[in-house]
Residue, then its C-alpha position, 0 to 999 in steps of 0.5 A: m342337400n338331403l340333409k338339409r331338407i331333412l332337418t328344416w321338415c324337421q324343424v317345422l314339424l317341431l314348431a307345428g307339434l309344440s303350437a298344436g300342444i300349446m293351444t290345446m293345453c291353453s284352449p277351454v275344452m268343453a267335455e259332456p258329461i257321461i250318463t249312466e243308467s242302470t236298472s236291477n231287479s233281483t230275487v233270491n230262493s233259498n232252500t238249505k238242507a244241512e246235516t250234522t254228523v258228530k263223529s266221536p269214539p264209541p263208549s267203552a267199558i274197560s274191566p280192570s287189571l287184576g293181577s298179583g302184580s310183581n309179587s309172584d308170592l301171593c296165591t290169587v288169579g285175577v277175573s274181570g270182565a266188562v260189558q257195553t251197550q250203546i248207552l250203558g257200560i259196566s266192568g268188575g272183576q275179582t280176585v280168586r284164591d288159589l287153594n292148591c297154591e296156598r296148601l303147597k306154600n304152607a306145606k313147604t313153610l312147614y317143612d322148612m321149619g322141620m315138621k315134616v308129619a304137619a307138611v305132609s298132613v297138609m298135602c293130604g288134604d288133596p284127594r290125589v296126594f291121600s291117594a297116592m299115600e295110601m297106594a304107596g304104603t304110607p297113609c296119611p297122619f291122622m290126629g297125630k298117628i302115623g303108619s298102621e294106626a293112621a290107616a285104621l283111623w282113616k277106615k273108622n271115619p270116612e267122611l273126613r276123607p278128603e275125597n269126600l269133603e272134595q265132594e261136598e264142597r263142589r257141589n256148594d260151589t256148583l250152586k254158588g256158580a249157578a246162582m252167581g250166573a243167573a244174577g249176572l244173567g238177570i242184569l244184562l237182561l235189565l240192562l236190554 
């Protein structure tokens, strides 16, 4: 009985719902228009401050690489340097002859060719070797003369002794070095 009653109510509601839906679909609907009013005022003030920072590597003067490379038979030494300012950079270099190295190589070559007196003469160009030979009682050869004859000729011609020649050469090198240093300082002052 309860079940019958529930089914009856469901049928009534179903019919009522369908008729309401059909009526809604069939009846004309008068919709009200939607009206929106909007007013806006805007003022934009803009102040812009911009900074640009450029980060770049510093300028660099790179000194040249001067060496005898892989050839060890050269008697030279490389000297180079560089100076850099914010605007200008200068680099340079040169090779310097090692005269003692040349003397040793020449003496060895002469000795290997069987010219022993000539090899000793080349070595006697060094004041240290010249003095050592005198101290040993075997003076350096002088114009093909050896032994006591060479010793007598060295006493007659002291201006030709290696230590006197070396003193004159050092004096000239000192003047040349001072002139080069003054010129380099002058160039650096101009760059500043």
